C-alpha positions as CSV (number, residue, x, y, z in Angstrom):
1,M,76.6,137.5,92.9
2,A,80.1,135.4,92.3
3,I,82.4,138.3,91.5
4,T,81.1,140.5,94.4
5,D,81.4,137.9,96.7
6,K,85.1,137.2,95.8
7,M,85.6,140.7,95.8
8,G,84.1,140.6,99.6
9,K,86.5,137.9,100.9
10,N,89.5,139.4,98.6
11,S,88.5,143.1,100.4
12,R,88.5,141.0,104.0
13,L,92.1,139.5,103.5
14,S,93.7,142.9,102.5
15,V,92.6,144.4,105.7
16,K,93.5,141.6,107.6
17,I,97.3,141.7,105.7
18,Q,97.1,145.5,105.7
19,T,96.9,145.6,109.7
20,F,99.6,142.3,110.2
21,W,102.0,144.1,108.0
22,T,101.1,148.0,110.4
23,R,102.0,146.0,113.1
24,F,105.3,144.6,111.5
25,Y,106.4,148.4,110.8
26,G,105.5,149.4,113.6
27,Q,108.0,146.6,115.4
28,M,110.8,147.3,112.9
29,L,110.4,151.2,113.0
30,Q,110.6,150.7,116.7
31,K,113.7,148.1,116.8
32,T,115.6,150.4,114.2
33,A,115.4,153.5,116.2
34,F,116.3,151.9,120.1
35,V,119.1,150.4,117.9
36,R,120.4,153.9,116.9
37,K,119.5,155.5,119.9
38,S,121.3,152.4,121.7
39,P,125.9,153.8,121.5
40,S,127.0,150.6,120.4
């Protein structure tokens, strides 16, 4: 039981981290794309 509970908590945490990183990388890609499009 303890192992399954630990795995469940870890999976929830990993999902939170994945959503955070996907948002972070999305913003970074948008910023880099915008900078590349700008003439400067």
